[in-house]
PDB file as gemmi writes it, atoms N, CA and C in Angstrom:
CRYST1    1.000    1.000    1.000  90.00  90.00  90.00 P 1                      
ATOM      1  N   MET A   1       1.061  -1.162   0.342  1.00  0.00           N  
ATOM      2  CA  MET A   1       0.017  -0.286   0.323  1.00  0.00           C  
ATOM      3  C   MET A   1       0.591   1.392   0.040  1.00  0.00           C  
ATOM      4  N   LYS A   2       0.288   2.151  -0.803  1.00  0.00           N  
ATOM      5  CA  LYS A   2       1.004   3.589  -0.739  1.00  0.00           C  
ATOM      6  C   LYS A   2       0.270   4.452  -1.119  1.00  0.00           C  
ATOM      7  N   ILE A   3       0.480   5.604  -0.688  1.00  0.00           N  
ATOM      8  CA  ILE A   3      -0.239   7.003  -1.160  1.00  0.00           C  
ATOM      9  C   ILE A   3       0.597   8.076  -0.896  1.00  0.00           C  
ATOM     10  N   SER A   4       0.638   9.021  -1.624  1.00  0.00           N  
ATOM     11  CA  SER A   4       1.501  10.515  -1.241  1.00  0.00           C  
ATOM     12  C   SER A   4       0.730  11.250  -1.028  1.00  0.00           C  
ATOM     13  N   THR A   5       1.703  12.277  -0.290  1.00  0.00           N  
ATOM     14  CA  THR A   5       0.939  13.345   0.477  1.00  0.00           C  
ATOM     15  C   THR A   5      -0.397  14.361  -0.420  1.00  0.00           C  
ATOM     16  N   GLU A   6       0.238  14.077  -1.507  1.00  0.00           N  
ATOM     17  CA  GLU A   6      -0.549  15.028  -2.492  1.00  0.00           C  
ATOM     18  C   GLU A   6      -1.723  14.139  -2.926  1.00  0.00           C  
ATOM     19  N   GLU A   7      -1.768  12.909  -3.412  1.00  0.00           N  
ATOM     20  CA  GLU A   7      -3.164  12.172  -3.422  1.00  0.00           C  
ATOM     21  C   GLU A   7      -4.120  12.227  -2.190  1.00  0.00           C  
ATOM     22  N   ALA A   8      -3.187  11.866  -1.025  1.00  0.00           N  
ATOM     23  CA  ALA A   8      -3.952  12.224   0.482  1.00  0.00           C  
ATOM     24  C   ALA A   8      -4.818  13.699   0.266  1.00  0.00           C  
ATOM     25  N   LEU A   9      -3.960  15.124  -0.174  1.00  0.00           N  
ATOM     26  CA  LEU A   9      -4.423  15.905  -0.182  1.00  0.00           C  
ATOM     27  C   LEU A   9      -5.861  15.994  -1.046  1.00  0.00           C  
ATOM     28  N   GLU A  10      -5.556  15.792  -2.765  1.00  0.00           N  
ATOM     29  CA  GLU A  10      -6.829  15.765  -3.329  1.00  0.00           C  
ATOM     30  C   GLU A  10      -7.768  14.700  -2.847  1.00  0.00           C  
ATOM     31  N   LYS A  11      -7.547  13.558  -2.773  1.00  0.00           N  
ATOM     32  CA  LYS A  11      -8.855  12.544  -1.917  1.00  0.00           C  
ATOM     33  C   LYS A  11      -9.501  13.669  -1.128  1.00  0.00           C  
ATOM     34  N   LEU A  12      -8.179  14.403  -0.439  1.00  0.00           N  
ATOM     35  CA  LEU A  12      -9.360  15.785   1.128  1.00  0.00           C  
ATOM     36  C   LEU A  12     -10.207  16.385   0.663  1.00  0.00           C  
ATOM     37  N   ASN A  13      -9.310  17.153  -0.651  1.00  0.00           N  
ATOM     38  CA  ASN A  13     -10.306  18.676  -1.324  1.00  0.00           C  
ATOM     39  C   ASN A  13     -11.342  18.066  -1.795  1.00  0.00           C  
ATOM     40  N   SER A  14     -11.335  16.593  -2.465  1.00  0.00           N  
ATOM     41  CA  SER A  14     -12.764  16.104  -3.263  1.00  0.00           C  
ATOM     42  C   SER A  14     -13.644  16.139  -2.063  1.00  0.00           C  
ATOM     43  N   LEU A  15     -13.913  16.557  -0.861  1.00  0.00           N  
ATOM     44  CA  LEU A  15     -14.860  16.388   0.274  1.00  0.00           C  
ATOM     45  C   LEU A  15     -15.204  17.444   0.541  1.00  0.00           C  
ATOM     46  N   PRO A  16     -16.029  18.194   0.237  1.00  0.00           N  
ATOM     47  CA  PRO A  16     -16.184  19.765   0.694  1.00  0.00           C  
ATOM     48  C   PRO A  16     -16.841  19.789   2.001  1.00  0.00           C  
ATOM     49  N   GLY A  17     -16.312  20.733   2.726  1.00  0.00           N  
ATOM     50  CA  GLY A  17     -16.110  20.365   3.974  1.00  0.00           C  
ATOM     51  C   GLY A  17     -15.690  19.626   4.973  1.00  0.00           C  
ATOM     52  N   GLN A  18     -14.988  18.403   4.348  1.00  0.00           N  
ATOM     53  CA  GLN A  18     -13.855  17.819   5.983  1.00  0.00           C  
ATOM     54  C   GLN A  18     -13.221  17.828   5.986  1.00  0.00           C  
ATOM     55  N   LEU A  19     -12.475  17.866   7.364  1.00  0.00           N  
ATOM     56  CA  LEU A  19     -11.880  18.205   7.672  1.00  0.00           C  
ATOM     57  C   LEU A  19     -10.151  16.632   7.644  1.00  0.00           C  
ATOM     58  N   PHE A  20     -10.789  15.795   7.600  1.00  0.00           N  
ATOM     59  CA  PHE A  20     -10.332  14.316   7.999  1.00  0.00           C  
ATOM     60  C   PHE A  20     -10.427  13.680   6.637  1.00  0.00           C  
ATOM     61  N   THR A  21      -9.860  12.631   5.878  1.00  0.00           N  
ATOM     62  CA  THR A  21     -10.407  11.442   5.733  1.00  0.00           C  
ATOM     63  C   THR A  21      -9.124   9.989   5.493  1.00  0.00           C  
ATOM     64  N   GLN A  22      -9.800   8.901   5.628  1.00  0.00           N  
ATOM     65  CA  GLN A  22      -8.877   7.817   5.944  1.00  0.00           C  
ATOM     66  C   GLN A  22      -8.083   7.721   4.269  1.00  0.00           C  
ATOM     67  N   VAL A  23      -7.240   7.094   4.584  1.00  0.00           N  
ATOM     68  CA  VAL A  23      -6.553   7.026   3.183  1.00  0.00           C  
ATOM     69  C   VAL A  23      -6.038   5.784   3.267  1.00  0.00           C  
ATOM     70  N   MET A  24      -5.908   4.562   4.217  1.00  0.00           N  
ATOM     71  CA  MET A  24      -5.196   3.424   4.456  1.00  0.00           C  
ATOM     72  C   MET A  24      -5.598   3.042   5.487  1.00  0.00           C  
ATOM     73  N   ARG A  25      -5.840   1.493   5.261  1.00  0.00           N  
ATOM     74  CA  ARG A  25      -6.362   0.483   6.747  1.00  0.00           C  
ATOM     75  C   ARG A  25      -5.582  -0.320   6.644  1.00  0.00           C  
ATOM     76  N   HIS A  26      -5.125  -0.851   7.790  1.00  0.00           N  
ATOM     77  CA  HIS A  26      -4.784  -2.596   7.603  1.00  0.00           C  
ATOM     78  C   HIS A  26      -5.086  -3.097   9.233  1.00  0.00           C  
ATOM     79  N   GLY A  27      -5.651  -4.111   9.631  1.00  0.00           N  
ATOM     80  CA  GLY A  27      -5.893  -4.388  10.670  1.00  0.00           C  
ATOM     81  C   GLY A  27      -6.414  -3.641  11.887  1.00  0.00           C  
ATOM     82  N   ASN A  28      -5.977  -3.300  12.763  1.00  0.00           N  
ATOM     83  CA  ASN A  28      -6.169  -2.200  13.376  1.00  0.00           C  
ATOM     84  C   ASN A  28      -5.932  -0.648  12.991  1.00  0.00           C  
ATOM     85  N   MET A  29      -4.862  -0.768  12.526  1.00  0.00           N  
ATOM     86  CA  MET A  29      -4.253   0.319  11.710  1.00  0.00           C  
ATOM     87  C   MET A  29      -5.103   1.178  10.869  1.00  0.00           C  
ATOM     88  N   SER A  30      -4.947   2.807  10.913  1.00  0.00           N  
ATOM     89  CA  SER A  30      -5.626   3.317   9.839  1.00  0.00           C  
ATOM     90  C   SER A  30      -4.760   4.314   9.720  1.00  0.00           C  
ATOM     91  N   ALA A  31      -4.940   5.185   8.716  1.00  0.00           N  
ATOM     92  CA  ALA A  31      -4.167   6.510   8.618  1.00  0.00           C  
ATOM     93  C   ALA A  31      -4.994   7.312   8.173  1.00  0.00           C  
ATOM     94  N   GLU A  32      -5.082   8.480   8.261  1.00  0.00           N  
ATOM     95  CA  GLU A  32      -5.791   9.493   7.977  1.00  0.00           C  
ATOM     96  C   GLU A  32      -4.976  10.593   7.739  1.00  0.00           C  
ATOM     97  N   ILE A  33      -5.654  11.973   6.858  1.00  0.00           N  
ATOM     98  CA  ILE A  33      -4.711  13.015   6.322  1.00  0.00           C  
ATOM     99  C   ILE A  33      -5.563  13.541   7.648  1.00  0.00           C  
ATOM    100  N   TYR A  34      -5.565  14.885   7.599  1.00  0.00           N  
ATOM    101  CA  TYR A  34      -6.220  15.559   8.648  1.00  0.00           C  
ATOM    102  C   TYR A  34      -5.655  17.288   8.308  1.00  0.00           C  
ATOM    103  N   ARG A  35      -6.457  18.322   8.360  1.00  0.00           N  
ATOM    104  CA  ARG A  35      -6.373  20.148   7.891  1.00  0.00           C  
ATOM    105  C   ARG A  35      -7.197  20.179   8.607  1.00  0.00           C  
ATOM    106  N   PRO A  36      -7.126  20.408   9.830  1.00  0.00           N  
ATOM    107  CA  PRO A  36      -8.492  21.920  10.307  1.00  0.00           C  
ATOM    108  C   PRO A  36      -8.345  22.870   9.827  1.00  0.00           C  
ATOM    109  N   HIS A  37      -9.597  23.744  10.079  1.00  0.00           N  
ATOM    110  CA  HIS A  37      -9.567  25.152   9.949  1.00  0.00           C  
ATOM    111  C   HIS A  37      -9.993  26.163  10.752  1.00  0.00           C  
ATOM    112  N   LYS A  38      -8.962  26.809  10.881  1.00  0.00           N  
ATOM    113  CA  LYS A  38      -8.656  28.065  12.416  1.00  0.00           C  
ATOM    114  C   LYS A  38      -9.197  27.425  13.782  1.00  0.00           C  
ATOM    115  N   VAL A  39      -9.953  26.407  13.913  1.00  0.00           N  
ATOM    116  CA  VAL A  39     -10.031  25.865  15.404  1.00  0.00           C  
ATOM    117  C   VAL A  39      -9.420  24.438  14.921  1.00  0.00           C  
ATOM    118  N   ASP A  40      -9.164  23.446  15.763  1.00  0.00           N  
ATOM    119  CA  ASP A  40      -9.146  22.082  16.293  1.00  0.00           C  
ATOM    120  C   ASP A  40      -9.916  21.566  17.282  1.00  0.00           C  
ATOM    121  N   LYS A  41     -11.389  21.128  17.058  1.00  0.00           N  
ATOM    122  CA  LYS A  41     -12.278  20.484  17.839  1.00  0.00           C  
ATOM    123  C   LYS A  41     -12.143  19.167  18.235  1.00  0.00           C  
ATOM    124  N   GLN A  42     -11.062  18.533  17.713  1.00  0.00           N  
ATOM    125  CA  GLN A  42     -11.078  17.143  18.109  1.00  0.00           C  
ATOM    126  C   GLN A  42     -11.287  16.566  19.446  1.00  0.00           C  
ATOM    127  N   THR A  43     -11.740  15.457  19.483  1.00  0.00           N  
ATOM    128  CA  THR A  43     -11.856  14.527  21.178  1.00  0.00           C  
ATOM    129  C   THR A  43     -11.191  13.914  21.676  1.00  0.00           C  
ATOM    130  N   PRO A  44     -10.770  13.174  22.833  1.00  0.00           N  
ATOM    131  CA  PRO A  44      -9.950  11.826  22.829  1.00  0.00           C  
ATOM    132  C   PRO A  44     -10.693  10.571  21.604  1.00  0.00           C  
ATOM    133  N   HIS A  45      -9.469  10.363  21.133  1.00  0.00           N  
ATOM    134  CA  HIS A  45      -9.341   8.823  20.496  1.00  0.00           C  
ATOM    135  C   HIS A  45      -9.633   7.469  21.544  1.00  0.00           C  
ATOM    136  N   LEU A  46     -10.033   6.567  20.893  1.00  0.00           N  
ATOM    137  CA  LEU A  46     -10.045   5.389  21.608  1.00  0.00           C  
ATOM    138  C   LEU A  46      -8.895   4.599  21.631  1.00  0.00           C  
ATOM    139  N   GLN A  47      -8.126   4.933  20.420  1.00  0.00           N  
ATOM    140  CA  GLN A  47      -6.262   4.231  19.687  1.00  0.00           C  
ATOM    141  C   GLN A  47      -5.275   4.913  20.447  1.00  0.00           C  
ATOM    142  N   ASP A  48      -4.054   4.815  20.397  1.00  0.00           N  
ATOM    143  CA  ASP A  48      -2.908   5.644  20.139  1.00  0.00           C  
ATOM    144  C   ASP A  48      -3.207   5.987  19.152  1.00  0.00           C  
ATOM    145  N   GLU A  49      -2.247   7.144  18.928  1.00  0.00           N  
ATOM    146  CA  GLU A  49      -2.093   7.581  17.795  1.00  0.00           C  
ATOM    147  C   GLU A  49      -0.980   8.775  17.084  1.00  0.00           C  
ATOM    148  N   LEU A  50      -0.607   8.605  16.355  1.00  0.00           N  
ATOM    149  CA  LEU A  50       0.731   9.413  15.644  1.00  0.00           C  
ATOM    150  C   LEU A  50       0.672  10.328  14.715  1.00  0.00           C  
ATOM    151  N   TYR A  51       0.954  11.262  15.206  1.00  0.00           N  
ATOM    152  CA  TYR A  51       0.921  12.764  13.881  1.00  0.00           C  
ATOM    153  C   TYR A  51       2.482  13.146  13.661  1.00  0.00           C  
ATOM    154  N   ILE A  52       2.374  12.738  12.054  1.00  0.00           N  
ATOM    155  CA  ILE A  52       3.447  13.476  11.344  1.00  0.00           C  
ATOM    156  C   ILE A  52       2.930  14.710  10.635  1.00  0.00           C  
ATOM    157  N   ILE A  53       3.399  16.051  11.004  1.00  0.00           N  
ATOM    158  CA  ILE A  53       3.561  16.648  10.591  1.00  0.00           C  
ATOM    159  C   ILE A  53       3.747  17.464   8.764  1.00  0.00           C  
ATOM    160  N   ILE A  54       3.134  17.639   8.193  1.00  0.00           N  
ATOM    161  CA  ILE A  54       3.138  17.503   6.950  1.00  0.00           C  
ATOM    162  C   ILE A  54       3.571  18.717   6.339  1.00  0.00           C  
ATOM    163  N   SER A  55       2.611  20.031   6.642  1.00  0.00           N  
ATOM    164  CA  SER A  55       2.741  21.561   6.583  1.00  0.00           C  
ATOM    165  C   SER A  55       2.533  22.460   7.781  1.00  0.00           C  
ATOM    166  N   GLY A  56       3.055  23.513   8.134  1.00  0.00           N  
ATOM    167  CA  GLY A  56       2.001  24.264   8.890  1.00  0.00           C  
ATOM    168  C   GLY A  56       3.022  24.306  10.386  1.00  0.00           C  
ATOM    169  N   LYS A  57       3.105  25.381  10.966  1.00  0.00           N  
ATOM    170  CA  LYS A  57       3.403  25.199  12.120  1.00  0.00           C  
ATOM    171  C   LYS A  57       2.098  26.066  13.288  1.00  0.00           C  
ATOM    172  N   GLY A  58       2.875  25.871  14.294  1.00  0.00           N  
ATOM    173  CA  GLY A  58       2.112  26.015  15.822  1.00  0.00           C  
ATOM    174  C   GLY A  58       2.059  25.369  16.836  1.00  0.00           C  
ATOM    175  N   GLU A  59       1.250  25.528  17.771  1.00  0.00           N  
ATOM    176  CA  GLU A  59       1.590  24.492  19.029  1.00  0.00           C  
ATOM    177  C   GLU A  59       0.549  23.414  19.345  1.00  0.00           C  
ATOM    178  N   PHE A  60       0.862  22.016  20.271  1.00  0.00           N  
ATOM    179  CA  PHE A  60      -0.102  21.228  20.226  1.00  0.00           C  
ATOM    180  C   PHE A  60       0.056  20.896  22.032  1.00  0.00           C  
ATOM    181  N   VAL A  61      -1.386  21.094  22.066  1.00  0.00           N  
ATOM    182  CA  VAL A  61      -1.588  20.606  23.632  1.00  0.00           C  
ATOM    183  C   VAL A  61      -1.613  19.376  23.854  1.00  0.00           C  
ATOM    184  N   ASN A  62      -0.491  18.396  24.439  1.00  0.00           N  
ATOM    185  CA  ASN A  62      -1.217  16.947  24.704  1.00  0.00           C  
ATOM    186  C   ASN A  62      -1.115  16.980  26.470  1.00  0.00           C  
ATOM    187  N   ASP A  63      -2.337  16.413  26.599  1.00  0.00           N  
ATOM    188  CA  ASP A  63      -2.638  15.736  27.929  1.00  0.00           C  
ATOM    189  C   ASP A  63      -1.917  17.183  28.965  1.00  0.00           C  
ATOM    190  N   GLY A  64      -2.595  18.170  28.983  1.00  0.00           N  
ATOM    191  CA  GLY A  64      -2.483  19.065  29.401  1.00  0.00           C  
ATOM    192  C   GLY A  64      -0.496  19.896  29.411  1.00  0.00           C  
ATOM    193  N   LYS A  65       0.135  19.402  28.540  1.00  0.00           N  
ATOM    194  CA  LYS A  65       1.669  19.735  28.049  1.00  0.00           C  
ATOM    195  C   LYS A  65       1.590  20.994  26.923  1.00  0.00           C  
ATOM    196  N   ARG A  66       1.937  21.589  26.171  1.00  0.00           N  
ATOM    197  CA  ARG A  66       2.090  22.513  25.098  1.00  0.00           C  
ATOM    198  C   ARG A  66       3.484  22.331  24.480  1.00  0.00           C  
ATOM    199  N   ILE A  67       3.786  22.490  23.083  1.00  0.00           N  
ATOM    200  CA  ILE A  67       4.858  21.734  22.892  1.00  0.00           C  
ATOM    201  C   ILE A  67       4.358  22.821  21.496  1.00  0.00           C  
ATOM    202  N   SER A  68       5.658  23.119  20.560  1.00  0.00           N  
ATOM    203  CA  SER A  68       5.295  24.083  19.391  1.00  0.00           C  
ATOM    204  C   SER A  68       5.567  23.067  18.370  1.00  0.00           C  
ATOM    205  N   PHE A  69       5.412  22.779  16.867  1.00  0.00           N  
ATOM    206  CA  PHE A  69       5.328  21.705  15.828  1.00  0.00           C  
ATOM    207  C   PHE A  69       5.828  22.788  14.502  1.00  0.00           C  
ATOM    208  N   LYS A  70       6.142  21.355  13.772  1.00  0.00           N  
ATOM    209  CA  LYS A  70       6.720  21.889  12.131  1.00  0.00           C  
ATOM    210  C   LYS A  70       6.541  21.093  11.716  1.00  0.00           C  
ATOM    211  N   PRO A  71       7.024  21.482  10.486  1.00  0.00           N  
ATOM    212  CA  PRO A  71       6.904  20.301   9.151  1.00  0.00           C  
ATOM    213  C   PRO A  71       7.844  18.911   9.745  1.00  0.00           C  
ATOM    214  N   GLY A  72       7.863  17.879   9.583  1.00  0.00           N  
ATOM    215  CA  GLY A  72       8.357  16.685   9.917  1.00  0.00           C  
ATOM    216  C   GLY A  72       8.204  15.974  11.234  1.00  0.00           C  
ATOM    217  N   ASP A  73       7.761  17.278  12.035  1.00  0.00           N  
ATOM    218  CA  ASP A  73       7.728  16.649  13.575  1.00  0.00           C  
ATOM    219  C   ASP A  73       6.427  15.371  13.572  1.00  0.00           C  
ATOM    220  N   MET A  74       7.179  14.638  14.278  1.00  0.00           N  
ATOM    221  CA  MET A  74       5.993  13.443  15.022  1.00  0.00           C  
ATOM    222  C   MET A  74       5.847  13.560  16.097  1.00  0.00           C  
ATOM    223  N   ILE A  75       4.398  13.341  16.652  1.00  0.00           N  
ATOM    224  CA  ILE A  75       4.178  13.656  17.942  1.00  0.00           C  
ATOM    225  C   ILE A  75       3.178  12.331  18.697  1.00  0.00           C  
ATOM    226  N   PHE A  76       3.088  11.963  19.905  1.00  0.00           N  
ATOM    227  CA  PHE A  76       2.661  10.593  20.188  1.00  0.00           C  
ATOM    228  C   PHE A  76       1.827  11.375  20.884  1.00  0.00           C  
ATOM    229  N   VAL A  77       0.082  10.500  20.527  1.00  0.00           N  
ATOM    230  CA  VAL A  77      -0.312  10.488  21.470  1.00  0.00           C  
ATOM    231  C   VAL A  77      -1.466   9.480  22.404  1.00  0.00           C  
ATOM    232  N   ALA A  78      -1.345   9.514  23.485  1.00  0.00           N  
ATOM    233  CA  ALA A  78      -2.310   8.136  24.092  1.00  0.00           C  
ATOM    234  C   ALA A  78      -3.596   8.199  23.803  1.00  0.00           C  
ATOM    235  N   ALA A  79      -3.985   6.918  24.278  1.00  0.00           N  
ATOM    236  CA  ALA A  79      -5.337   6.916  23.764  1.00  0.00           C  
ATOM    237  C   ALA A  79      -6.379   7.844  25.230  1.00  0.00           C  
ATOM    238  N   GLY A  80      -7.257   8.518  24.758  1.00  0.00           N  
ATOM    239  CA  GLY A  80      -7.861   8.977  26.055  1.00  0.00           C  
ATOM    240  C   GLY A  80      -7.344  10.380  26.370  1.00  0.00           C  
ATOM    241  N   ALA A  81      -6.344  10.406  26.025  1.00  0.00           N  
ATOM    242  CA  ALA A  81      -5.681  11.788  26.212  1.00  0.00           C  
ATOM    243  C   ALA A  81      -6.179  13.013  25.375  1.00  0.00           C  
ATOM    244  N   GLU A  82      -6.962  14.345  25.845  1.00  0.00           N  
ATOM    245  CA  GLU A  82      -7.329  15.292  25.492  1.00  0.00           C  
ATOM    246  C   GLU A  82      -6.042  15.837  24.891  1.00  0.00           C  
ATOM    247  N   HIS A  83      -6.449  16.457  23.527  1.00  0.00           N  
ATOM    248  CA  HIS A  83      -5.606  16.895  22.679  1.00  0.00           C  
ATOM    249  C   HIS A  83      -5.905  17.733  21.857  1.00  0.00           C  
ATOM    250  N   ARG A  84      -4.966  18.915  21.152  1.00  0.00           N  
ATOM    251  CA  ARG A  84      -5.484  19.753  20.532  1.00  0.00           C  
ATOM    252  C   ARG A  84      -4.718  20.252  19.570  1.00  0.00           C  
ATOM    253  N   TYR A  85      -4.544  20.893  18.735  1.00  0.00           N  
ATOM    254  CA  TYR A  85      -3.682  21.877  17.690  1.00  0.00           C  
ATOM    255  C   TYR A  85      -4.353  23.020  17.921  1.00  0.00           C  
ATOM    256  N   GLU A  86      -3.279  24.282  17.951  1.00  0.00           N  
ATOM    257  CA  GLU A  86      -3.319  25.543  18.604  1.00  0.00           C  
ATOM    258  C   GLU A  86      -2.703  26.261  17.746  1.00  0.00           C  
ATOM    259  N   ASN A  87      -3.411  27.730  17.608  1.00  0.00           N  
ATOM    260  CA  ASN A  87      -2.105  29.150  17.099  1.00  0.00           C  
ATOM    261  C   ASN A  87      -1.532  28.216  15.505  1.00  0.00           C  
ATOM    262  N   PHE A  88      -2.407  27.398  14.976  1.00  0.00           N  
ATOM    263  CA  PHE A  88      -1.360  26.743  13.455  1.00  0.00           C  
ATOM    264  C   PHE A  88      -1.847  27.643  12.087  1.00  0.00           C  
ATOM    265  N   THR A  89      -1.163  27.894  11.748  1.00  0.00           N  
ATOM    266  CA  THR A  89      -0.857  28.811  10.101  1.00  0.00           C  
ATOM    267  C   THR A  89      -1.985  27.684   9.304  1.00  0.00           C  
ATOM    268  N   ASP A  90      -2.703  28.571   8.517  1.00  0.00           N  
ATOM    269  CA  ASP A  90      -3.635  28.283   7.245  1.00  0.00           C  
ATOM    270  C   ASP A  90      -3.289  27.172   6.139  1.00  0.00           C  
ATOM    271  N   ASP A  91      -1.684  27.092   6.007  1.00  0.00           N  
ATOM    272  CA  ASP A  91      -1.587  25.682   5.606  1.00  0.00           C  
ATOM    273  C   ASP A  91      -1.045  24.106   6.307  1.00  0.00           C  
ATOM    274  N   PHE A  92      -1.823  24.450   7.416  1.00  0.00           N  
ATOM    275  CA  PHE A  92      -1.487  23.143   8.651  1.00  0.00           C  
ATOM    276  C   PHE A  92      -2.327  21.912   7.929  1.00  0.00           C  
ATOM    277  N   ALA A  93      -1.327  21.145   7.924  1.00  0.00           N  
ATOM    278  CA  ALA A  93      -1.829  19.704   7.511  1.00  0.00           C  
ATOM    279  C   ALA A  93      -0.914  18.233   8.281  1.00  0.00           C  
ATOM    280  N   THR A  94      -1.758  17.439   8.283  1.00  0.00           N  
ATOM    281  CA  THR A  94      -0.885  16.715   9.074  1.00  0.00           C  
ATOM    282  C   THR A  94      -1.336  14.990   8.895  1.00  0.00           C  
ATOM    283  N   TRP A  95      -0.509  13.918   8.787  1.00  0.00           N  
ATOM    284  CA  TRP A  95      -1.000  12.758   8.959  1.00  0.00           C  
ATOM    285  C   TRP A  95      -1.155  11.854  10.556  1.00  0.00           C  
ATOM    286  N   VAL A  96      -2.262  10.874  10.492  1.00  0.00           N  
ATOM    287  CA  VAL A  96      -3.005  10.869  11.504  1.00  0.00           C  
ATOM    288  C   VAL A  96      -2.534   9.186  11.612  1.00  0.00           C  
ATOM    289  N   ILE A  97      -1.969   8.651  11.980  1.00  0.00           N  
ATOM    290  CA  ILE A  97      -2.116   7.280  12.749  1.00  0.00           C  
ATOM    291  C   ILE A  97      -2.859   6.716  13.656  1.00  0.00           C  
ATOM    292  N   PHE A  98      -3.563   5.306  13.400  1.00  0.00           N  
ATOM    293  CA  PHE A  98      -4.303   5.283  14.865  1.00  0.00           C  
ATOM    294  C   PHE A  98      -4.240   3.947  14.638  1.00  0.00           C  
ATOM    295  N   TYR A  99      -3.524   3.212  15.727  1.00  0.00           N  
ATOM    296  CA  TYR A  99      -3.142   1.678  15.712  1.00  0.00           C  
ATOM    297  C   TYR A  99      -3.304   1.541  17.407  1.00  0.00           C  
ATOM    298  N   GLY A 100      -3.037  -0.032  17.112  1.00  0.00           N  
ATOM    299  CA  GLY A 100      -3.198  -0.608  18.745  1.00  0.00           C  
ATOM    300  C   GLY A 100      -4.917  -1.032  19.337  1.00  0.00           C  
ATOM    301  N   PRO A 101      -4.935  -1.549  20.271  1.00  0.00           N  
ATOM    302  CA  PRO A 101      -6.160  -2.294  20.759  1.00  0.00           C  
ATOM    303  C   PRO A 101      -7.078  -0.473  21.584  1.00  0.00           C  
ATOM    304  N   LEU A 102      -7.962  -1.171  21.467  1.00  0.00           N  
ATOM    305  CA  LEU A 102      -8.711   0.137  22.178  1.00  0.00           C  
ATOM    306  C   LEU A 102      -8.121   0.453  23.402  1.00  0.00           C  
ATOM    307  N   GLY A 103      -8.260   1.786  23.773  1.00  0.00           N  
ATOM    308  CA  GLY A 103      -7.817   1.927  25.035  1.00  0.00           C  
ATOM    309  C   GLY A 103      -6.167   2.400  25.306  1.00  0.00           C  
ATOM    310  N   GLY A 104      -5.741   1.807  23.953  1.00  0.00           N  
ATOM    311  CA  GLY A 104      -4.324   2.018  24.017  1.00  0.00           C  
ATOM    312  C   GLY A 104      -3.406   0.780  24.705  1.00  0.00           C  
ATOM    313  N   GLU A 105      -2.021   1.019  23.707  1.00  0.00           N  
ATOM    314  CA  GLU A 105      -0.976  -0.240  24.855  1.00  0.00           C  
ATOM    315  C   GLU A 105      -0.366   0.252  25.954  1.00  0.00           C  
ATOM    316  N   ALA A 106      -0.066  -0.347  26.811  1.00  0.00           N  
ATOM    317  CA  ALA A 106       0.421  -0.060  28.036  1.00  0.00           C  
ATOM    318  C   ALA A 106       2.251   0.816  27.701  1.00  0.00           C  
ATOM    319  N   GLU A 107       2.149   1.389  28.526  1.00  0.00           N  
ATOM    320  CA  GLU A 107       3.484   2.039  28.563  1.00  0.00           C  
ATOM    321  C   GLU A 107       4.907   1.320  28.328  1.00  0.00           C  
ATOM    322  N   ALA A 108       5.826   0.968  27.504  1.00  0.00           N  
ATOM    323  CA  ALA A 108       6.730   0.493  28.327  1.00  0.00           C  
ATOM    324  C   ALA A 108       7.785   1.162  28.624  1.00  0.00           C  
ATOM    325  N   SER A 109       8.474   0.485  29.929  1.00  0.00           N  
ATOM    326  CA  SER A 109       9.362   1.226  30.658  1.00  0.00           C  
ATOM    327  C   SER A 109      10.303   1.627  30.417  1.00  0.00           C  
ATOM    328  N   SER A 110      11.269   0.880  29.439  1.00  0.00           N  
ATOM    329  CA  SER A 110      12.306   1.109  28.671  1.00  0.00           C  
ATOM    330  C   SER A 110      11.887   2.584  27.986  1.00  0.00           C  
ATOM    331  N   GLN A 111      10.922   2.587  27.332  1.00  0.00           N  
ATOM    332  CA  GLN A 111      10.322   3.792  26.483  1.00  0.00           C  
ATOM    333  C   GLN A 111      10.176   4.955  27.058  1.00  0.00           C  
ATOM    334  N   LYS A 112      10.586   5.401  28.435  1.00  0.00           N  
ATOM    335  CA  LYS A 112      10.024   6.741  28.801  1.00  0.00           C  
ATOM    336  C   LYS A 112      10.765   7.688  28.309  1.00  0.00           C  
TER     337      LYS A 112                                                      
END                                                                             
C-alpha cells in the first residue's frame, strides 16, 4: 500500500467541508490526513495515535502539556488523552495514524 501526500490532499479536497479522510487501513491501523480550519475541535480517541506534520507550524496541547510543532515533527498521543492543535498556520496539514487496541497499549518502562 502506498499513498503520496499529494494524493491524500487531493482526496481530502474532493470532500467539501471535510477536515479529515481515511487513506489507508490494515488490521487495527488506520491512516488519515487531517487539515483543520482555524480551530481544532477534536476530542480524545480510543486508540493510540501518531501525528506526522506535513505542513504548517503552531502549538500542540497534549494531556495538558504545550509544545510547538513544524513540518517533519512526529507527535505521540496516548488513547484517551485530551489533545488539540492551537495557533496553527493556514497551511497546516498532518498525517494521523491510529493503531493498537481500544484503550491504548501499555507504556513500556524502557521507552519513557
